[in-house]
C-alpha positions in Angstrom: -2.0 20.9 -34.4 -3.6 17.7 -33.2 -4.2 16.5 -36.7 -0.5 16.2 -37.3 0.7 14.8 -34.0 0.8 11.2 -35.4 1.1 12.0 -39.1 3.0 9.3 -41.0 2.3 6.7 -38.3 0.4 3.5 -39.1 -1.5 1.6 -36.4 -3.4 -1.7 -36.5 -6.0 -2.1 -33.8 -7.6 -5.4 -33.0 -10.7 -5.2 -30.9 -14.0 -6.6 -29.9 -13.3 -10.2 -31.1 -16.6 -12.0 -30.3 -17.2 -15.7 -30.7 -19.6 -16.6 -33.5 -22.7 -18.5 -32.6 -22.8 -16.8 -29.2 -24.1 -13.5 -28.1 -21.6 -10.7 -27.5 -21.0 -10.1 -23.8 -20.0 -7.0 -22.0 -16.3 -7.7 -22.5 -16.7 -7.7 -26.2 -18.8 -4.5 -26.1 -16.3 -2.8 -23.8 -13.4 -3.7 -26.1 -15.4 -2.5 -29.1 -16.1 0.9 -27.5 -12.6 1.4 -26.2 -11.0 0.2 -29.4 -13.2 2.5 -31.5 -12.4 5.4 -29.3 -8.6 4.8 -29.5 -8.9 4.4 -33.3 -10.7 7.7 -33.6 -8.2 9.5 -31.5 -5.3 8.1 -33.5 -7.0 9.0 -36.8 -7.8 12.5 -35.5 -4.1 13.0 -34.7 -3.1 12.1 -38.2 -2.3 8.3 -38.0 -3.4 5.8 -40.6 -5.5 3.4 -38.6 -6.5 -0.1 -39.7 -9.3 -1.6 -37.6 -9.4 -5.4 -37.2 -12.0 -7.6 -35.6 -10.6 -11.1 -35.1 -13.7 -13.2 -34.5 -13.7 -16.7 -33.0 -15.3 -18.7 -35.8 -13.5 -22.0 -35.7 -13.4 -24.9 -33.2 -15.2 -27.7 -31.6 -18.2 -25.5 -31.0 -19.1 -26.1 -34.6 -19.1 -29.8 -34.2 -21.4 -29.3 -31.2 -23.7 -27.0 -33.2 -23.8 -29.7 -36.0 -25.1 -32.2 -33.4 -27.4 -29.7 -31.9 -28.9 -28.9 -35.3 -29.3 -32.6 -35.9 -31.1 -33.1 -32.6 -33.0 -29.8 -32.2 -32.9 -28.0 -35.6 -36.4 -29.1 -36.6 -37.7 -26.8 -33.8 -35.9 -23.7 -35.2 -37.5 -21.1 -37.4 -36.5 -21.0 -41.1 -34.2 -18.0 -40.4 -32.6 -18.8 -37.0 -31.4 -16.0 -34.8 -28.3 -15.9 -32.6 -30.6 -16.6 -29.7 -31.7 -19.8 -31.4 -28.1 -20.9 -31.9 -27.4 -20.3 -28.2 -30.5 -22.1 -27.2 -29.6 -25.3 -29.1 -26.0 -25.1 -28.0 -27.1 -25.0 -24.4 -29.4 -28.0 -25.1 -26.5 -29.9 -26.5 -24.4 -29.3 -23.4 -27.3 -30.3 -21.1 -27.7 -33.5 -23.1 -24.0 -34.2 -23.1 -24.0 -34.2 -19.3 -26.0 -37.4 -19.4 -24.6 -38.7 -22.7 -20.9 -38.0 -23.0 -20.7 -39.7 -26.3 -22.2 -36.6 -27.8 -18.9 -34.8 -27.2 -17.1 -37.4 -29.3 -19.7 -37.0 -32.0 -19.1 -33.3 -31.9 -15.3 -33.7 -32.3 -15.9 -36.0 -35.3 -18.3 -33.4 -36.8 -15.7 -30.7 -36.4 -13.0 -32.9 -38.0 -15.4 -33.2 -41.0 -15.5 -29.4 -41.1 -11.7 -29.2 -41.0 -11.5 -31.8 -43.8 -13.8 -29.7 -46.0 -17.1 -31.6 -45.7 -19.6 -29.6 -47.8 -22.5 -30.0 -45.4 -20.4 -28.9 -42.5 -19.1 -25.9 -44.4 -22.6 -24.9 -45.2 -23.7 -25.1 -41.6 -20.6 -23.3 -40.4 -21.2 -20.5 -42.9 -24.9 -20.2 -41.8 -23.8 -19.8 -38.2 -21.2 -17.3 -39.0 -23.6 -15.3 -41.2 -26.3 -15.3 -38.4 -23.6 -14.1 -36.0 -22.2 -11.4 -38.2 -25.7 -10.1 -38.9 -26.2 -9.6 -35.1 -22.7 -8.3 -34.4 -23.1 -5.7 -37.2 -26.4 -4.6 -35.9 -24.8 -3.9 -32.5 -21.7 -2.3 -34.1 -24.0 0.0 -36.1 -25.8 1.1 -33.0 -22.5 1.9 -31.3 -20.9 3.6 -34.4 -18.1 1.0 -34.4 -16.5 0.2 -37.8 -13.9 -2.3 -39.0 -11.6 -2.4 -42.0 -11.2 -6.2 -41.6 -13.3 -8.9 -40.0 -11.3 -12.1 -40.1 -11.9 -15.1 -38.1 -9.7 -17.9 -36.9 -10.9 -19.8 -40.0 -9.0 -17.3 -42.2 -5.7 -18.8 -41.1 -6.5 -22.5 -41.6 -4.9 -22.6 -45.1 -1.7 -21.4 -43.5 -1.5 -24.2 -40.9 -0.3 -27.1 -43.0 2.7 -25.2 -44.5 3.6 -23.8 -41.1 3.5 -27.3 -39.5 5.6 -28.6 -42.3 8.2 -25.9 -41.7 8.2 -26.6 -38.0 8.9 -30.3 -38.7 
């Protein structure tokens, strides 16, 4: 009878939600395991379950990474790993402690991304791809699956119309 307990119900579960260009931490892994367990229980009881992973893939960190790539990218392998991204991100922050102007440069670089600068978009996509490759490797080991993986960037096209409506 368990397979009919939630028949006809539809559930959307959002879990894990790591930030790109950073390693997943225990909170993301905990959320992924608990979310997948709940999804499986609901599906077993007859519910239609949609699994969503809302990743953090937009923000000033991409401006910081752009500056980090400019300063330290020549030292990276041809196919950087997520560990490489974290390493240059940490180097950026260490340098910004003594050179606060780097933070302003990073904000300007992110503004270029928001405005559709092709070089910034390419770098952003590279960082997201590196991140997703690592995340998916971990999810596969855990048996975690998603129907949708959408980041904050997915919603940027909706911002201008929403702001116009609010005005």
